[in-house]
N, C-alpha and C positions, 0 to 999 in steps of 0.2 A: 682613231686613224693608224693603221699599221704601217710602219715606213719599211723599205726595202733596207735588209742587212748588207752592208758594204763593207767588205775587208779592206782594210788600207795598210801597208808596210811602211814605217816610219823609223829613219835612221839617225841615231845620236853618234856624230861624229866626234871623236875625243882625242884632244891633243895631249902630249904628255903631261902639260900644268894642269888637266883636269876640265881646260875650257872646252866648249860645246859649240857646235855651227847651230845658226838659225838664218832662215831664208824670210824675207818679207814678200808677201803675196803681190802679184802684179796688179796694175791697176784695173785690167780687163777680166778679171776673176771675181767668182763670189768671195766674199771677206776681204777685199781689196784694202792693202795696207795692213794687215794682220801678219803676224810673225809666227812661224810654224818650223818643224823638224821637217827636212827634206825625206821625201818619199813619193808615194802614190798608191793607187789601186791595185789590188791583187787581179790579174786578169785569168779567165779560167783555164785550168791547167797548169797553174803558176802554184808553187808555195810561196809564203810570205817572205821568205829569205831570197827566194829568186825572184821576185817581185821587185826587192828592194834593191838587189845588186842592177837589175836592168834600168830602174828609175834613176839611180844614181849615175850611171852611164849616161842616161838621156839627159839628165837634167843639168849635172855637174860636170861631168866628163872625166869621172874617175872610175876606176877598176877597183872593187872590194877585193882585198886579199884575206881579212879575217873579220868574220862576224860572230857577235855572240848573242844568242838569246837574251831577253832582260825582263820587259813587262809586256802585259796585254790589256787595255782597257776599253771600255764601251762608252759611247756617246750619242745622246739624242739630238741631231741637229732637225730643222723644220723640214729639210727635205731627204733625209734619211738616218738610217740607224747604223752608226759606224762604229766597227770592231777595229780597232788600231792595234796592231802588231810591232812593238818597238824592239829594236835591235841595237845594240851598241857596237858601233864601226869603229873596229881598233885599229885597222891598217888597211890602206889603199895606196894605189898607183896612180900618178899623173897629177896635174896641178888642176885645181878647181878652176873651171870656166862655165860659170853659170849661165843658163839658157832661159830660165821660166821665171825667176824672182828679181824684183826692181832693187834689193840690196841683200847682201848676206853680212854676218856679224858673227864674230867669236866671243862668246860668254862665258865669264868664270862663275862658277855655283855661289860664290860668296860675294858676286858683285851684283851691280844692278842689272836686271833683265832688259828685254824690249818689249815696249807695248804699243797696242794692244796685243796679246797673244792669243791665237786660235783656242777657243774655249775648251777642245779636246785634248789640246797639248798642255794646256796650263797645270794641271796637277803632276805633270812630269818634272816640273822646275822644283819641286818641294823634294822630290825623291833623288835628283841629282844633288841636293844640298847635303843629303845622308852620307858622312863620310864612309869611306870603304873598310875601315878596320874598326871594330868595337872592341875595347878592353874591359873586362869584368873584374871587379875588385876581389880580394881574397884576404882582408885584413884580417880576418878572424883566425886564419890560419898562419898568415906569415907575420902578424903583429901589425899594428898601426902605423909605428914609425917606418918599418920596413917597406910596408905596402904604399905608404906615402913618397917615399925615398924612389921607387921603383915608378911611381906615377910620374913624378919631376921628370926621370930619364926617360919615359915613352913620350912627354909631353915635348921634351927637347928633340924627340925624334921623329916626330910628325902626328902623334896621336891625338885624335880630336873628338872622339866618341867613348864615353865612358858610363859603364852600366854599374851602380853601386847595389852590390847584391851581399847582404851582411846580416842575413837572420841569426848568425853565431854572436853577435855583439849586443848587449842588452840596449835597451831602448836610448839611455842618455849617451851613452858612446858612441852608437850608432849615429844619432843626430850630430855629434860633435865632429866625428869623421865624415860624415856627409858634407857638412858645412866646408870642414878643410878640403875636401876634393872640390866643392863647386868653386871655391876661391881660385884654386889652382888652375883649372880647366878655363874658367872664365877669364882668367889672364892671357890665354892662349885663343881666346874666340871660339872654344868648344862646346860640346853639348854634354849635358849630364843627365841621366835617366835612373830614376829610383825604383829598384825592384819590390813590387808590391806592397810599398807603403804609401797610398795616396796621400794621406794626413801630412807625413813628413815632406814628401815633395812638394804640396802647396804650401806648407810653412814655411820651408827653406826657400822657395822659388826656383826649384829645379826646372830644367827644360822640358821636362817629361816625365813618363812613368814606363817602367817594364811590367807587363803581366806574366806571372808564371802559367803553365798551361791550364791549370784548375781553377785558376781565377778569370782567365781567357773565357773558358767554357761556359762558366756561370753569370758571365757579363750579358746584358741586354742591350747596353748602349755604350759608345766610346766614351770613356773618361775625359773630363773637361781640361786638357792640357794640348800644348803645340804639339808635342812630339808623344807619342803612344805606340809601343812596340809589343811583342807578345814570344814567348817562348811555343814552339810547336815542334810535335813528334810525326803527327798524321796529317793527311791530306784534307780530313775533316776540320781538324783544328786550322790550319792554313786558310780554309774557305770561311770559317767563322771569324778569323781575323781580317780577312777582306770584307766580308759582310758588314762589320761593325767599322770598316773605313779606317782600320788601322795604318800606321805610316810605314811600318816594316814588320818583318817577323825573323826569329832566328828558327834554324831548323837544323836538327841533328840527333845523335852525334854522327858525324862522317866517318870519323876513324875511333877506334877503340880509345878510351879515356880511363884514368886512373880516378876521375870524380865519380863516374857511373860503371864500375867495372863489370856489371852483369848484364849490361844493355848491349844487343848487337849492334853494330855499326852499319850504317846505310851504305856507305861507299859512293861515289860520284853518280854512276849510271842512277843508282834509286833516287839520289838527291835531285837531278835533273830531272827525273820523271816527277815527282812529288811537287817541285817547284814551278813547272811549266805552266804558262798561261794566267798568272797570279796580275792583279792589278796594282800590287806594292812590292818595294825591293824585299828581298829574302837574302839573309846573310847565313852563310853556313857557318856550324858550330860543331866543335868535337874533336880535340887531339890536334888543333891546327895551327900553322905558325905563318909568319909571311910567305914562307915558301910555297905554301899552298894557294896564294891569290890567284894566279893564273889557272890553274886546274878549277878554282872555284868558279871563277867569272865565264869560263868556257861551258861549265855545267849550269850555267843561267844565274848565279848567284850575283846578289849585288856588290859582295865582299865578304868577310870573315868576321868572326866573333870568337875571342879567346881569353882564356885566363893565364896560364903558363906560357902559352907561346907569344904573349903581348908583354908580360912582365920580365921576361928572361930570368938569367940565373940572379937572383935576388940576394943570395948570400955572398956571392961574388962581387956584387954589383955591377952586373954585365947586362945591358940592354938587350933585348931582341929586337931586331929590325921591325918596326910597326908598320911601316908604307903609308902611314897618314891617310890621305885621301885614296 
């Protein structure tokens, strides 16, 4: 049976503390009592962004002043094939005056959600748990002691997502360093991903793995970890990551970097084009710092990933502003 494709615009209203708004469907609607992100059907002649602005005005009585593209997901219901265009609603005018839901609730990503959740909206909750800034370690270059000190400063500043990428350390030292990173990040309730070494990640109980692009493109199935991401440089790589059901991707370099001096930078316009319409969060990578968070998210990025931009001036002991979530 072929189901009609219906385009729906959904808004993730965000407060400065990272909490987001959910609405409970009224008793006289399909899926009564289920929780959802506010929004509605895209009407003929509307873009998804225009539809969302209209729906939020009609449903909640607010006028959107800053909207960011985020994710696009599809879901097969019994009655329709729904394509959901998710946007981050960063700024709006007016007070919430709900006209369609039986209840509203502000929910923190690291707190309990509301159940039951509308099936098409469920996967979005995990994406919202992904911190906005990823720090990528470089202990082989900095020295283990200096890298751990920089990690402590970044964690104190709010960093909650760390990728251990240490091919330059021998196996024993890499294992010791990864275990130390895990202990320190776990103390702050953060996430640790191990680059490329699935055996080490499993043995130490890391939260997940990060796949280099070559490993991503040779993978036929998602590795069995709670969190799995990958490095991408092309649309084909991003689409393969999506097909495997990965939780996020890194895309870059957005700006010139000393790490890859011969690789041309994408710039924000190309980043936005490559990252558009994907079902998982994409973090921008390459020569970035906390100052790039706003332009990154305006271009559709979930956040940023960085090496030097996260650890700051290690020799002087000065941290960079990580931005945490």
